[in-house]
PyMOL Python script that loads the backbone (N, CA, C, O; Angstrom):
from pymol import cmd

cmd.read_pdbstr("""\
ATOM      1  N   MET A   1       0.844  -1.176   0.000  1.00  0.00           N
ATOM      2  CA  MET A   1       0.000   0.000   0.000  1.00  0.00           C
ATOM      3  C   MET A   1       0.888   1.238   0.000  1.00  0.00           C
ATOM      4  O   MET A   1       1.964   1.245   0.598  1.00  0.00           O
ATOM      5  N   ARG A   2       0.428   2.269  -0.670  1.00  0.00           N
ATOM      6  CA  ARG A   2       1.194   3.508  -0.719  1.00  0.00           C
ATOM      7  C   ARG A   2       1.278   4.143   0.653  1.00  0.00           C
ATOM      8  O   ARG A   2       0.360   4.032   1.466  1.00  0.00           O
ATOM      9  N   ARG A   3       2.392   4.808   0.896  1.00  0.00           N
ATOM     10  CA  ARG A   3       2.635   5.429   2.195  1.00  0.00           C
ATOM     11  C   ARG A   3       1.586   6.494   2.517  1.00  0.00           C
ATOM     12  O   ARG A   3       1.156   6.598   3.666  1.00  0.00           O
ATOM     13  N   ASP A   4       1.162   7.295   1.518  1.00  0.00           N
ATOM     14  CA  ASP A   4       0.159   8.320   1.780  1.00  0.00           C
ATOM     15  C   ASP A   4      -1.182   7.700   2.138  1.00  0.00           C
ATOM     16  O   ASP A   4      -1.929   8.258   2.942  1.00  0.00           O
ATOM     17  N   SER A   5      -1.493   6.553   1.549  1.00  0.00           N
ATOM     18  CA  SER A   5      -2.729   5.854   1.896  1.00  0.00           C
ATOM     19  C   SER A   5      -2.679   5.336   3.325  1.00  0.00           C
ATOM     20  O   SER A   5      -3.688   5.352   4.031  1.00  0.00           O
ATOM     21  N   ASP A   6      -1.505   4.877   3.754  1.00  0.00           N
ATOM     22  CA  ASP A   6      -1.353   4.388   5.119  1.00  0.00           C
ATOM     23  C   ASP A   6      -1.626   5.501   6.126  1.00  0.00           C
ATOM     24  O   ASP A   6      -2.288   5.275   7.139  1.00  0.00           O
ATOM     25  N   ALA A   7      -1.120   6.694   5.853  1.00  0.00           N
ATOM     26  CA  ALA A   7      -1.369   7.832   6.745  1.00  0.00           C
ATOM     27  C   ALA A   7      -2.854   8.165   6.776  1.00  0.00           C
ATOM     28  O   ALA A   7      -3.399   8.482   7.832  1.00  0.00           O
ATOM     29  N   LEU A   8      -3.500   8.095   5.636  1.00  0.00           N
ATOM     30  CA  LEU A   8      -4.934   8.371   5.567  1.00  0.00           C
ATOM     31  C   LEU A   8      -5.722   7.349   6.382  1.00  0.00           C
ATOM     32  O   LEU A   8      -6.607   7.716   7.155  1.00  0.00           O
ATOM     33  N   VAL A   9      -5.405   6.078   6.209  1.00  0.00           N
ATOM     34  CA  VAL A   9      -6.114   5.018   6.933  1.00  0.00           C
ATOM     35  C   VAL A   9      -5.916   5.175   8.436  1.00  0.00           C
ATOM     36  O   VAL A   9      -6.871   5.041   9.200  1.00  0.00           O
ATOM     37  N   ARG A  10      -4.695   5.456   8.869  1.00  0.00           N
ATOM     38  CA  ARG A  10      -4.427   5.650  10.303  1.00  0.00           C
ATOM     39  C   ARG A  10      -5.225   6.825  10.858  1.00  0.00           C
ATOM     40  O   ARG A  10      -5.818   6.733  11.932  1.00  0.00           O
ATOM     41  N   THR A  11      -5.232   7.912  10.127  1.00  0.00           N
ATOM     42  CA  THR A  11      -5.958   9.100  10.576  1.00  0.00           C
ATOM     43  C   THR A  11      -7.451   8.821  10.665  1.00  0.00           C
ATOM     44  O   THR A  11      -8.090   9.184  11.653  1.00  0.00           O
ATOM     45  N   LEU A  12      -8.013   8.185   9.651  1.00  0.00           N
ATOM     46  CA  LEU A  12      -9.442   7.869   9.674  1.00  0.00           C
ATOM     47  C   LEU A  12      -9.780   6.880  10.784  1.00  0.00           C
ATOM     48  O   LEU A  12     -10.827   6.997  11.421  1.00  0.00           O
ATOM     49  N   ALA A  13      -8.908   5.913  11.017  1.00  0.00           N
ATOM     50  CA  ALA A  13      -9.129   4.960  12.109  1.00  0.00           C
ATOM     51  C   ALA A  13      -9.161   5.684  13.450  1.00  0.00           C
ATOM     52  O   ALA A  13     -10.026   5.415  14.284  1.00  0.00           O
ATOM     53  N   GLU A  14      -8.223   6.597  13.658  1.00  0.00           N
ATOM     54  CA  GLU A  14      -8.195   7.354  14.912  1.00  0.00           C
ATOM     55  C   GLU A  14      -9.442   8.215  15.064  1.00  0.00           C
ATOM     56  O   GLU A  14      -9.986   8.330  16.163  1.00  0.00           O
ATOM     57  N   LEU A  15      -9.896   8.818  13.977  1.00  0.00           N
ATOM     58  CA  LEU A  15     -11.111   9.633  14.038  1.00  0.00           C
ATOM     59  C   LEU A  15     -12.335   8.797  14.405  1.00  0.00           C
ATOM     60  O   LEU A  15     -13.166   9.221  15.207  1.00  0.00           O
ATOM     61  N   ILE A  16     -12.440   7.612  13.817  1.00  0.00           N
ATOM     62  CA  ILE A  16     -13.567   6.730  14.126  1.00  0.00           C
ATOM     63  C   ILE A  16     -13.545   6.331  15.597  1.00  0.00           C
ATOM     64  O   ILE A  16     -14.573   6.365  16.272  1.00  0.00           O
ATOM     65  N   VAL A  17     -12.380   5.957  16.082  1.00  0.00           N
ATOM     66  CA  VAL A  17     -12.252   5.551  17.483  1.00  0.00           C
ATOM     67  C   VAL A  17     -12.569   6.723  18.411  1.00  0.00           C
ATOM     68  O   VAL A  17     -13.295   6.563  19.392  1.00  0.00           O
ATOM     69  N   ASP A  18     -12.031   7.888  18.102  1.00  0.00           N
ATOM     70  CA  ASP A  18     -12.274   9.058  18.952  1.00  0.00           C
ATOM     71  C   ASP A  18     -13.744   9.458  18.956  1.00  0.00           C
ATOM     72  O   ASP A  18     -14.289   9.806  20.004  1.00  0.00           O
ATOM     73  N   LEU A  19     -14.385   9.411  17.798  1.00  0.00           N
ATOM     74  CA  LEU A  19     -15.811   9.728  17.725  1.00  0.00           C
ATOM     75  C   LEU A  19     -16.627   8.720  18.533  1.00  0.00           C
ATOM     76  O   LEU A  19     -17.550   9.094  19.257  1.00  0.00           O
ATOM     77  N   THR A  20     -16.281   7.453  18.405  1.00  0.00           N
ATOM     78  CA  THR A  20     -16.990   6.414  19.159  1.00  0.00           C
ATOM     79  C   THR A  20     -16.799   6.617  20.659  1.00  0.00           C
ATOM     80  O   THR A  20     -17.757   6.504  21.424  1.00  0.00           O
ATOM     81  N   TRP A  21     -15.588   6.910  21.081  1.00  0.00           N
ATOM     82  CA  TRP A  21     -15.306   7.184  22.499  1.00  0.00           C
ATOM     83  C   TRP A  21     -16.148   8.368  22.982  1.00  0.00           C
ATOM     84  O   TRP A  21     -16.751   8.310  24.053  1.00  0.00           O
ATOM     85  N   PHE A  22     -16.185   9.427  22.197  1.00  0.00           N
ATOM     86  CA  PHE A  22     -16.972  10.604  22.562  1.00  0.00           C
ATOM     87  C   PHE A  22     -18.441  10.235  22.737  1.00  0.00           C
ATOM     88  O   PHE A  22     -19.054  10.595  23.742  1.00  0.00           O
ATOM     89  N   LEU A  23     -19.010   9.521  21.770  1.00  0.00           N
ATOM     90  CA  LEU A  23     -20.428   9.166  21.840  1.00  0.00           C
ATOM     91  C   LEU A  23     -20.727   8.246  23.017  1.00  0.00           C
ATOM     92  O   LEU A  23     -21.793   8.346  23.625  1.00  0.00           O
ATOM     93  N   GLU A  24     -19.803   7.356  23.344  1.00  0.00           N
ATOM     94  CA  GLU A  24     -20.029   6.433  24.459  1.00  0.00           C
ATOM     95  C   GLU A  24     -19.813   7.076  25.819  1.00  0.00           C
ATOM     96  O   GLU A  24     -20.425   6.661  26.803  1.00  0.00           O
ATOM     97  N   SER A  25     -18.957   8.076  25.889  1.00  0.00           N
ATOM     98  CA  SER A  25     -18.577   8.599  27.203  1.00  0.00           C
ATOM     99  C   SER A  25     -19.133   9.978  27.532  1.00  0.00           C
ATOM    100  O   SER A  25     -19.020  10.426  28.673  1.00  0.00           O
ATOM    101  N   CYS A  26     -19.726  10.654  26.568  1.00  0.00           N
ATOM    102  CA  CYS A  26     -20.205  12.008  26.862  1.00  0.00           C
ATOM    103  C   CYS A  26     -21.480  11.969  27.705  1.00  0.00           C
ATOM    104  O   CYS A  26     -22.210  10.977  27.721  1.00  0.00           O
ATOM    105  N   ASP A  27     -21.715  13.051  28.384  1.00  0.00           N
ATOM    106  CA  ASP A  27     -22.886  13.213  29.236  1.00  0.00           C
ATOM    107  C   ASP A  27     -24.147  13.316  28.376  1.00  0.00           C
ATOM    108  O   ASP A  27     -24.100  13.795  27.244  1.00  0.00           O
ATOM    109  N   ASP A  28     -25.263  12.863  28.925  1.00  0.00           N
ATOM    110  CA  ASP A  28     -26.537  12.911  28.205  1.00  0.00           C
ATOM    111  C   ASP A  28     -26.960  14.328  27.837  1.00  0.00           C
ATOM    112  O   ASP A  28     -27.781  14.515  26.938  1.00  0.00           O
ATOM    113  N   THR A  29     -26.407  15.326  28.523  1.00  0.00           N
ATOM    114  CA  THR A  29     -26.748  16.708  28.186  1.00  0.00           C
ATOM    115  C   THR A  29     -25.958  17.204  26.976  1.00  0.00           C
ATOM    116  O   THR A  29     -26.290  18.244  26.406  1.00  0.00           O
ATOM    117  N   VAL A  30     -24.928  16.478  26.584  1.00  0.00           N
ATOM    118  CA  VAL A  30     -24.103  16.872  25.437  1.00  0.00           C
ATOM    119  C   VAL A  30     -24.677  16.299  24.142  1.00  0.00           C
ATOM    120  O   VAL A  30     -24.821  17.009  23.147  1.00  0.00           O
ATOM    121  N   VAL A  31     -25.001  15.010  24.168  1.00  0.00           N
ATOM    122  CA  VAL A  31     -25.595  14.337  23.012  1.00  0.00           C
ATOM    123  C   VAL A  31     -26.789  13.539  23.506  1.00  0.00           C
ATOM    124  O   VAL A  31     -26.703  12.832  24.511  1.00  0.00           O
ATOM    125  N   ASN A  32     -27.888  13.655  22.803  1.00  0.00           N
ATOM    126  CA  ASN A  32     -29.077  12.883  23.135  1.00  0.00           C
ATOM    127  C   ASN A  32     -28.713  11.397  23.100  1.00  0.00           C
ATOM    128  O   ASN A  32     -28.158  10.926  22.107  1.00  0.00           O
ATOM    129  N   PRO A  33     -29.016  10.651  24.169  1.00  0.00           N
ATOM    130  CA  PRO A  33     -28.636   9.234  24.221  1.00  0.00           C
ATOM    131  C   PRO A  33     -29.172   8.413  23.044  1.00  0.00           C
ATOM    132  O   PRO A  33     -28.475   7.532  22.542  1.00  0.00           O
ATOM    133  N   ASP A  34     -30.389   8.690  22.603  1.00  0.00           N
ATOM    134  CA  ASP A  34     -30.940   7.956  21.463  1.00  0.00           C
ATOM    135  C   ASP A  34     -30.144   8.231  20.188  1.00  0.00           C
ATOM    136  O   ASP A  34     -29.900   7.326  19.390  1.00  0.00           O
ATOM    137  N   ASP A  35     -29.747   9.481  20.008  1.00  0.00           N
ATOM    138  CA  ASP A  35     -28.931   9.837  18.844  1.00  0.00           C
ATOM    139  C   ASP A  35     -27.555   9.186  18.925  1.00  0.00           C
ATOM    140  O   ASP A  35     -27.025   8.718  17.917  1.00  0.00           O
ATOM    141  N   ALA A  36     -26.981   9.159  20.118  1.00  0.00           N
ATOM    142  CA  ALA A  36     -25.668   8.533  20.297  1.00  0.00           C
ATOM    143  C   ALA A  36     -25.733   7.049  19.952  1.00  0.00           C
ATOM    144  O   ALA A  36     -24.867   6.537  19.243  1.00  0.00           O
ATOM    145  N   VAL A  37     -26.745   6.365  20.445  1.00  0.00           N
ATOM    146  CA  VAL A  37     -26.899   4.934  20.160  1.00  0.00           C
ATOM    147  C   VAL A  37     -27.077   4.705  18.664  1.00  0.00           C
ATOM    148  O   VAL A  37     -26.495   3.778  18.101  1.00  0.00           O
ATOM    149  N   LYS A  38     -27.869   5.535  18.029  1.00  0.00           N
ATOM    150  CA  LYS A  38     -28.091   5.403  16.589  1.00  0.00           C
ATOM    151  C   LYS A  38     -26.773   5.541  15.820  1.00  0.00           C
ATOM    152  O   LYS A  38     -26.505   4.769  14.900  1.00  0.00           O
ATOM    153  N   GLN A  39     -25.965   6.510  16.193  1.00  0.00           N
ATOM    154  CA  GLN A  39     -24.688   6.716  15.517  1.00  0.00           C
ATOM    155  C   GLN A  39     -23.706   5.579  15.810  1.00  0.00           C
ATOM    156  O   GLN A  39     -22.972   5.147  14.921  1.00  0.00           O
ATOM    157  N   LEU A  40     -23.693   5.096  17.054  1.00  0.00           N
ATOM    158  CA  LEU A  40     -22.812   3.976  17.402  1.00  0.00           C
ATOM    159  C   LEU A  40     -23.199   2.717  16.627  1.00  0.00           C
ATOM    160  O   LEU A  40     -22.328   1.973  16.175  1.00  0.00           O
ATOM    161  N   GLU A  41     -24.486   2.481  16.475  1.00  0.00           N
ATOM    162  CA  GLU A  41     -24.946   1.329  15.703  1.00  0.00           C
ATOM    163  C   GLU A  41     -24.560   1.469  14.234  1.00  0.00           C
ATOM    164  O   GLU A  41     -24.186   0.488  13.591  1.00  0.00           O
ATOM    165  N   TRP A  42     -24.651   2.687  13.704  1.00  0.00           N
ATOM    166  CA  TRP A  42     -24.273   2.932  12.312  1.00  0.00           C
ATOM    167  C   TRP A  42     -22.781   2.676  12.112  1.00  0.00           C
ATOM    168  O   TRP A  42     -22.379   2.050  11.132  1.00  0.00           O
ATOM    169  N   ILE A  43     -21.964   3.164  13.046  1.00  0.00           N
ATOM    170  CA  ILE A  43     -20.519   2.937  12.966  1.00  0.00           C
ATOM    171  C   ILE A  43     -20.226   1.437  12.996  1.00  0.00           C
ATOM    172  O   ILE A  43     -19.435   0.947  12.190  1.00  0.00           O
ATOM    173  N   SER A  44     -20.851   0.711  13.911  1.00  0.00           N
ATOM    174  CA  SER A  44     -20.638  -0.741  14.001  1.00  0.00           C
ATOM    175  C   SER A  44     -21.057  -1.445  12.716  1.00  0.00           C
ATOM    176  O   SER A  44     -20.370  -2.350  12.243  1.00  0.00           O
ATOM    177  N   HIS A  45     -22.175  -1.029  12.161  1.00  0.00           N
ATOM    178  CA  HIS A  45     -22.653  -1.630  10.913  1.00  0.00           C
ATOM    179  C   HIS A  45     -21.645  -1.417   9.790  1.00  0.00           C
ATOM    180  O   HIS A  45     -21.312  -2.355   9.066  1.00  0.00           O
ATOM    181  N   LYS A  46     -21.161  -0.192   9.646  1.00  0.00           N
ATOM    182  CA  LYS A  46     -20.213   0.123   8.576  1.00  0.00           C
ATOM    183  C   LYS A  46     -18.886  -0.622   8.770  1.00  0.00           C
ATOM    184  O   LYS A  46     -18.317  -1.133   7.806  1.00  0.00           O
ATOM    185  N   LEU A  47     -18.401  -0.684   9.998  1.00  0.00           N
ATOM    186  CA  LEU A  47     -17.152  -1.402  10.259  1.00  0.00           C
ATOM    187  C   LEU A  47     -17.317  -2.895  10.014  1.00  0.00           C
ATOM    188  O   LEU A  47     -16.426  -3.540   9.461  1.00  0.00           O
ATOM    189  N   GLY A  48     -18.454  -3.443  10.425  1.00  0.00           N
ATOM    190  CA  GLY A  48     -18.713  -4.862  10.233  1.00  0.00           C
ATOM    191  C   GLY A  48     -18.838  -5.257   8.773  1.00  0.00           C
ATOM    192  O   GLY A  48     -18.639  -6.420   8.423  1.00  0.00           O
ATOM    193  N   ALA A  49     -19.169  -4.295   7.918  1.00  0.00           N
ATOM    194  CA  ALA A  49     -19.335  -4.562   6.492  1.00  0.00           C
ATOM    195  C   ALA A  49     -18.018  -4.494   5.713  1.00  0.00           C
ATOM    196  O   ALA A  49     -17.979  -4.833   4.530  1.00  0.00           O
ATOM    197  N   LEU A  50     -16.950  -4.062   6.365  1.00  0.00           N
ATOM    198  CA  LEU A  50     -15.651  -3.989   5.691  1.00  0.00           C
ATOM    199  C   LEU A  50     -15.139  -5.389   5.361  1.00  0.00           C
ATOM    200  O   LEU A  50     -15.448  -6.348   6.068  1.00  0.00           O
ATOM    201  N   PRO A  51     -14.364  -5.506   4.299  1.00  0.00           N
ATOM    202  CA  PRO A  51     -13.728  -6.795   4.009  1.00  0.00           C
ATOM    203  C   PRO A  51     -12.821  -7.212   5.174  1.00  0.00           C
ATOM    204  O   PRO A  51     -12.292  -6.364   5.893  1.00  0.00           O
ATOM    205  N   THR A  52     -12.652  -8.499   5.347  1.00  0.00           N
ATOM    206  CA  THR A  52     -11.869  -9.032   6.461  1.00  0.00           C
ATOM    207  C   THR A  52     -10.479  -8.412   6.538  1.00  0.00           C
ATOM    208  O   THR A  52     -10.026  -8.057   7.627  1.00  0.00           O
ATOM    209  N   GLU A  53      -9.798  -8.276   5.412  1.00  0.00           N
ATOM    210  CA  GLU A  53      -8.445  -7.714   5.409  1.00  0.00           C
ATOM    211  C   GLU A  53      -8.435  -6.289   5.971  1.00  0.00           C
ATOM    212  O   GLU A  53      -7.529  -5.925   6.722  1.00  0.00           O
ATOM    213  N   ASP A  54      -9.424  -5.494   5.615  1.00  0.00           N
ATOM    214  CA  ASP A  54      -9.504  -4.119   6.119  1.00  0.00           C
ATOM    215  C   ASP A  54      -9.830  -4.087   7.609  1.00  0.00           C
ATOM    216  O   ASP A  54      -9.289  -3.266   8.349  1.00  0.00           O
ATOM    217  N   ARG A  55     -10.715  -4.981   8.046  1.00  0.00           N
ATOM    218  CA  ARG A  55     -11.034  -5.044   9.479  1.00  0.00           C
ATOM    219  C   ARG A  55      -9.798  -5.426  10.283  1.00  0.00           C
ATOM    220  O   ARG A  55      -9.538  -4.852  11.340  1.00  0.00           O
ATOM    221  N   LEU A  56      -9.039  -6.391   9.784  1.00  0.00           N
ATOM    222  CA  LEU A  56      -7.819  -6.804  10.488  1.00  0.00           C
ATOM    223  C   LEU A  56      -6.805  -5.668  10.547  1.00  0.00           C
ATOM    224  O   LEU A  56      -6.107  -5.510  11.548  1.00  0.00           O
ATOM    225  N   ARG A  57      -6.723  -4.891   9.501  1.00  0.00           N
ATOM    226  CA  ARG A  57      -5.807  -3.742   9.496  1.00  0.00           C
ATOM    227  C   ARG A  57      -6.228  -2.719  10.549  1.00  0.00           C
ATOM    228  O   ARG A  57      -5.386  -2.199  11.281  1.00  0.00           O
ATOM    229  N   LEU A  58      -7.514  -2.431  10.625  1.00  0.00           N
ATOM    230  CA  LEU A  58      -7.998  -1.490  11.643  1.00  0.00           C
ATOM    231  C   LEU A  58      -7.754  -2.020  13.050  1.00  0.00           C
ATOM    232  O   LEU A  58      -7.367  -1.265  13.942  1.00  0.00           O
ATOM    233  N   ILE A  59      -7.976  -3.296  13.247  1.00  0.00           N
ATOM    234  CA  ILE A  59      -7.728  -3.901  14.559  1.00  0.00           C
ATOM    235  C   ILE A  59      -6.267  -3.713  14.951  1.00  0.00           C
ATOM    236  O   ILE A  59      -5.971  -3.387  16.100  1.00  0.00           O
ATOM    237  N   THR A  60      -5.360  -3.915  14.016  1.00  0.00           N
ATOM    238  CA  THR A  60      -3.931  -3.728  14.288  1.00  0.00           C
ATOM    239  C   THR A  60      -3.633  -2.288  14.675  1.00  0.00           C
ATOM    240  O   THR A  60      -2.913  -2.044  15.643  1.00  0.00           O
ATOM    241  N   ILE A  61      -4.175  -1.341  13.935  1.00  0.00           N
ATOM    242  CA  ILE A  61      -3.958   0.080  14.232  1.00  0.00           C
ATOM    243  C   ILE A  61      -4.477   0.424  15.624  1.00  0.00           C
ATOM    244  O   ILE A  61      -3.811   1.131  16.380  1.00  0.00           O
ATOM    245  N   ILE A  62      -5.652  -0.070  15.961  1.00  0.00           N
ATOM    246  CA  ILE A  62      -6.260   0.239  17.258  1.00  0.00           C
ATOM    247  C   ILE A  62      -5.484  -0.423  18.390  1.00  0.00           C
ATOM    248  O   ILE A  62      -5.313   0.178  19.450  1.00  0.00           O
ATOM    249  N   ARG A  63      -5.019  -1.635  18.187  1.00  0.00           N
ATOM    250  CA  ARG A  63      -4.211  -2.309  19.220  1.00  0.00           C
ATOM    251  C   ARG A  63      -2.890  -1.585  19.451  1.00  0.00           C
ATOM    252  O   ARG A  63      -2.430  -1.470  20.588  1.00  0.00           O
ATOM    253  N   GLU A  64      -2.283  -1.099  18.376  1.00  0.00           N
ATOM    254  CA  GLU A  64      -1.046  -0.320  18.522  1.00  0.00           C
ATOM    255  C   GLU A  64      -1.305   0.947  19.337  1.00  0.00           C
ATOM    256  O   GLU A  64      -0.503   1.324  20.191  1.00  0.00           O
ATOM    257  N   ARG A  65      -2.411   1.582  19.066  1.00  0.00           N
ATOM    258  CA  ARG A  65      -2.757   2.791  19.820  1.00  0.00           C
ATOM    259  C   ARG A  65      -2.999   2.455  21.285  1.00  0.00           C
ATOM    260  O   ARG A  65      -2.591   3.209  22.169  1.00  0.00           O
ATOM    261  N   ALA A  66      -3.652   1.341  21.549  1.00  0.00           N
ATOM    262  CA  ALA A  66      -3.916   0.936  22.936  1.00  0.00           C
ATOM    263  C   ALA A  66      -2.613   0.723  23.699  1.00  0.00           C
ATOM    264  O   ALA A  66      -2.517   1.072  24.875  1.00  0.00           O
ATOM    265  N   GLN A  67      -1.621   0.157  23.043  1.00  0.00           N
ATOM    266  CA  GLN A  67      -0.340  -0.103  23.703  1.00  0.00           C
ATOM    267  C   GLN A  67       0.357   1.176  24.136  1.00  0.00           C
ATOM    268  O   GLN A  67       1.081   1.182  25.132  1.00  0.00           O
ATOM    269  N   SER A  68       0.148   2.254  23.401  1.00  0.00           N
ATOM    270  CA  SER A  68       0.824   3.510  23.740  1.00  0.00           C
ATOM    271  C   SER A  68      -0.049   4.463  24.557  1.00  0.00           C
ATOM    272  O   SER A  68       0.417   5.519  24.982  1.00  0.00           O
ATOM    273  N   GLU A  69      -1.300   4.100  24.774  1.00  0.00           N
ATOM    274  CA  GLU A  69      -2.223   4.979  25.513  1.00  0.00           C
ATOM    275  C   GLU A  69      -1.902   4.955  27.007  1.00  0.00           C
ATOM    276  O   GLU A  69      -1.710   3.887  27.588  1.00  0.00           O
ATOM    277  N   THR A  70      -1.844   6.128  27.621  1.00  0.00           N
ATOM    278  CA  THR A  70      -1.515   6.227  29.043  1.00  0.00           C
ATOM    279  C   THR A  70      -2.739   6.432  29.929  1.00  0.00           C
ATOM    280  O   THR A  70      -2.660   6.218  31.139  1.00  0.00           O
ATOM    281  N   GLU A  71      -3.860   6.841  29.358  1.00  0.00           N
ATOM    282  CA  GLU A  71      -5.077   7.066  30.149  1.00  0.00           C
ATOM    283  C   GLU A  71      -5.794   5.721  30.290  1.00  0.00           C
ATOM    284  O   GLU A  71      -6.250   5.171  29.288  1.00  0.00           O
ATOM    285  N   PRO A  72      -5.907   5.175  31.514  1.00  0.00           N
ATOM    286  CA  PRO A  72      -6.420   3.817  31.710  1.00  0.00           C
ATOM    287  C   PRO A  72      -7.820   3.569  31.141  1.00  0.00           C
ATOM    288  O   PRO A  72      -8.060   2.528  30.530  1.00  0.00           O
ATOM    289  N   GLU A  73      -8.731   4.497  31.332  1.00  0.00           N
ATOM    290  CA  GLU A  73     -10.103   4.276  30.870  1.00  0.00           C
ATOM    291  C   GLU A  73     -10.168   4.225  29.338  1.00  0.00           C
ATOM    292  O   GLU A  73     -10.860   3.383  28.766  1.00  0.00           O
ATOM    293  N   PHE A  74      -9.448   5.125  28.692  1.00  0.00           N
ATOM    294  CA  PHE A  74      -9.441   5.127  27.228  1.00  0.00           C
ATOM    295  C   PHE A  74      -8.695   3.908  26.692  1.00  0.00           C
ATOM    296  O   PHE A  74      -9.074   3.340  25.668  1.00  0.00           O
ATOM    297  N   ARG A  75      -7.638   3.511  27.386  1.00  0.00           N
ATOM    298  CA  ARG A  75      -6.906   2.310  26.965  1.00  0.00           C
ATOM    299  C   ARG A  75      -7.813   1.079  27.043  1.00  0.00           C
ATOM    300  O   ARG A  75      -7.801   0.250  26.133  1.00  0.00           O
ATOM    301  N   ALA A  76      -8.589   0.950  28.104  1.00  0.00           N
ATOM    302  CA  ALA A  76      -9.520  -0.173  28.230  1.00  0.00           C
ATOM    303  C   ALA A  76     -10.543  -0.149  27.093  1.00  0.00           C
ATOM    304  O   ALA A  76     -10.898  -1.193  26.546  1.00  0.00           O
ATOM    305  N   PHE A  77     -11.007   1.036  26.748  1.00  0.00           N
ATOM    306  CA  PHE A  77     -11.933   1.193  25.628  1.00  0.00           C
ATOM    307  C   PHE A  77     -11.285   0.706  24.331  1.00  0.00           C
ATOM    308  O   PHE A  77     -11.912  -0.011  23.551  1.00  0.00           O
ATOM    309  N   LEU A  78     -10.045   1.093  24.107  1.00  0.00           N
ATOM    310  CA  LEU A  78      -9.341   0.680  22.892  1.00  0.00           C
ATOM    311  C   LEU A  78      -9.157  -0.833  22.834  1.00  0.00           C
ATOM    312  O   LEU A  78      -9.296  -1.441  21.772  1.00  0.00           O
ATOM    313  N   VAL A  79      -8.846  -1.431  23.968  1.00  0.00           N
ATOM    314  CA  VAL A  79      -8.618  -2.882  24.022  1.00  0.00           C
ATOM    315  C   VAL A  79      -9.879  -3.650  23.625  1.00  0.00           C
ATOM    316  O   VAL A  79      -9.788  -4.700  22.990  1.00  0.00           O
ATOM    317  N   THR A  80     -11.041  -3.141  23.990  1.00  0.00           N
ATOM    318  CA  THR A  80     -12.294  -3.837  23.690  1.00  0.00           C
ATOM    319  C   THR A  80     -12.972  -3.340  22.415  1.00  0.00           C
ATOM    320  O   THR A  80     -14.007  -3.875  22.017  1.00  0.00           O
ATOM    321  N   PHE A  81     -12.408  -2.340  21.784  1.00  0.00           N
ATOM    322  CA  PHE A  81     -13.065  -1.700  20.639  1.00  0.00           C
ATOM    323  C   PHE A  81     -13.412  -2.685  19.525  1.00  0.00           C
ATOM    324  O   PHE A  81     -14.536  -2.666  19.022  1.00  0.00           O
ATOM    325  N   ALA A  82     -12.489  -3.531  19.135  1.00  0.00           N
ATOM    326  CA  ALA A  82     -12.734  -4.449  18.019  1.00  0.00           C
ATOM    327  C   ALA A  82     -13.928  -5.362  18.286  1.00  0.00           C
ATOM    328  O   ALA A  82     -14.733  -5.621  17.391  1.00  0.00           O
ATOM    329  N   ALA A  83     -14.036  -5.841  19.507  1.00  0.00           N
ATOM    330  CA  ALA A  83     -15.121  -6.758  19.846  1.00  0.00           C
ATOM    331  C   ALA A  83     -16.469  -6.053  19.964  1.00  0.00           C
ATOM    332  O   ALA A  83     -17.508  -6.651  19.685  1.00  0.00           O
ATOM    333  N   THR A  84     -16.459  -4.802  20.371  1.00  0.00           N
ATOM    334  CA  THR A  84     -17.722  -4.102  20.617  1.00  0.00           C
ATOM    335  C   THR A  84     -18.186  -3.234  19.452  1.00  0.00           C
ATOM    336  O   THR A  84     -19.277  -2.664  19.498  1.00  0.00           O
ATOM    337  N   SER A  85     -17.370  -3.132  18.414  1.00  0.00           N
ATOM    338  CA  SER A  85     -17.700  -2.193  17.343  1.00  0.00           C
ATOM    339  C   SER A  85     -17.979  -2.831  15.990  1.00  0.00           C
ATOM    340  O   SER A  85     -18.161  -2.121  15.001  1.00  0.00           O
ATOM    341  N   GLY A  86     -18.014  -4.133  15.930  1.00  0.00           N
ATOM    342  CA  GLY A  86     -18.315  -4.781  14.662  1.00  0.00           C
ATOM    343  C   GLY A  86     -17.106  -5.203  13.854  1.00  0.00           C
ATOM    344  O   GLY A  86     -17.258  -5.737  12.755  1.00  0.00           O
ATOM    345  N   LEU A  87     -15.907  -4.976  14.369  1.00  0.00           N
ATOM    346  CA  LEU A  87     -14.710  -5.371  13.619  1.00  0.00           C
ATOM    347  C   LEU A  87     -14.449  -6.872  13.684  1.00  0.00           C
ATOM    348  O   LEU A  87     -13.818  -7.434  12.789  1.00  0.00           O
ATOM    349  N   ILE A  88     -14.930  -7.515  14.733  1.00  0.00           N
ATOM    350  CA  ILE A  88     -14.755  -8.959  14.877  1.00  0.00           C
ATOM    351  C   ILE A  88     -16.103  -9.618  14.631  1.00  0.00           C
ATOM    352  O   ILE A  88     -17.108  -9.243  15.235  1.00  0.00           O
ATOM    353  N   ASP A  89     -16.117 -10.608  13.736  1.00  0.00           N
ATOM    354  CA  ASP A  89     -17.351 -11.343  13.462  1.00  0.00           C
ATOM    355  C   ASP A  89     -17.863 -11.988  14.733  1.00  0.00           C
ATOM    356  O   ASP A  89     -17.085 -12.456  15.565  1.00  0.00           O
ATOM    357  N   GLU A  90     -19.181 -12.010  14.877  1.00  0.00           N
ATOM    358  CA  GLU A  90     -19.767 -12.664  16.052  1.00  0.00           C
ATOM    359  C   GLU A  90     -19.452 -14.150  16.076  1.00  0.00           C
ATOM    360  O   GLU A  90     -19.426 -14.764  17.142  1.00  0.00           O
ATOM    361  N   ASP A  91     -19.211 -14.735  14.900  1.00  0.00           N
ATOM    362  CA  ASP A  91     -18.905 -16.162  14.815  1.00  0.00           C
ATOM    363  C   ASP A  91     -17.444 -16.472  15.108  1.00  0.00           C
ATOM    364  O   ASP A  91     -17.058 -17.639  15.181  1.00  0.00           O
ATOM    365  N   GLY A  92     -16.633 -15.435  15.277  1.00  0.00           N
ATOM    366  CA  GLY A  92     -15.257 -15.738  15.608  1.00  0.00           C
ATOM    367  C   GLY A  92     -14.344 -14.708  15.101  1.00  0.00           C
ATOM    368  O   GLY A  92     -13.132 -14.808  15.293  1.00  0.00           O
TER     369      GLY A  92
END
""", "prot")
cmd.dss("prot")
cmd.show_as("cartoon", "prot")
cmd.util.cbc("prot")
cmd.orient("prot")
């Protein structure tokens, strides 16, 4: 893959993770809970629809980020992200 594409994929992966973290952790007065759930479900659906190779690449990027994360709560979120966001098939 081209180096510029790799930077793009990493940046988009980080944006998706950060947006998901925001929607899951923000106060109900910031984002309507029903709207947050709707957006989280949409993100999971889109991630789950990616080809296996792309999902595995995102999982690798997110795991690398988790290893370098110093904030415990966000690190725990990153560690479970693949399983809770549609990146890992329910069948395995």
